[in-house]
C-alpha positions in Angstrom: 131.2 32.4 51.8 132.2 32.4 55.4 135.9 32.1 56.2 135.6 31.8 59.9 138.1 34.6 60.5 138.7 38.3 59.8 140.4 38.6 56.4 140.8 41.8 54.3 142.4 42.4 51.0 143.6 45.9 50.3 144.5 46.9 46.7 147.0 49.7 46.7 148.2 51.7 43.8 150.6 54.6 43.1 149.0 56.1 40.0 152.3 57.8 38.9 154.3 54.5 39.2 151.5 52.6 37.5 151.5 54.9 34.5 155.3 54.7 34.3 155.1 50.9 34.4 152.3 50.7 31.8 154.2 53.1 29.5 157.2 50.8 29.6 155.3 47.5 29.3 151.5 47.3 28.9 151.5 43.6 30.0 152.2 44.8 33.6 148.6 45.8 33.8 147.8 42.2 34.7 149.8 42.6 37.9 148.2 45.9 39.1 147.4 47.0 41.7 149.5 45.5 44.5 147.5 43.5 47.0 148.1 43.4 50.8 146.3 40.7 52.8 145.4 41.4 56.5 144.1 38.5 58.5 143.9 37.1 62.0 145.9 33.9 62.7 145.0 32.7 66.2 145.6 35.8 68.3 148.1 37.4 65.9 147.2 39.9 63.1 149.2 39.1 60.0 149.9 41.4 57.1 151.3 40.0 53.9 152.4 41.3 50.6 153.3 39.6 47.4 156.5 41.4 46.6 156.3 43.6 43.5 159.8 42.6 42.5 158.7 38.9 42.4 155.6 39.8 40.4 157.6 41.7 37.8 159.8 38.6 37.4 156.7 37.1 35.7 157.5 39.4 32.8 161.2 38.6 32.2 161.8 40.9 29.2 160.3 43.9 31.2 162.6 46.7 32.2 160.7 47.4 35.4 163.2 45.9 38.0 164.0 49.3 39.6 160.4 50.4 39.7 159.4 47.1 41.4 162.1 47.4 44.0 161.1 51.0 44.7 157.4 50.1 45.1 158.3 47.2 47.3 160.4 49.4 49.6 157.6 51.8 50.0 155.0 49.2 50.7 157.2 47.4 53.2 157.9 50.7 55.0 154.1 51.3 55.3 153.6 47.8 56.6 156.4 48.2 59.1 154.8 51.3 60.5 151.9 49.2 61.7 154.0 47.4 64.2 
């Protein structure tokens, strides 16, 4: 299928954090790995991330809030370095 624009999806994973999350709650496996979308919008390259903290809210009884916030901080820092 042709999109008519450059569009890339990157799946990123920190194996240590993923193991910690899966050890705490195996249901989190449905949310791994984190996906970053990179696409061209007109003349601007956009980078977007579905925040891990929001994803982990899909599993309300999970005890992964801190892990999600930490992963989100690292991913946002990596994205910010591209500017």
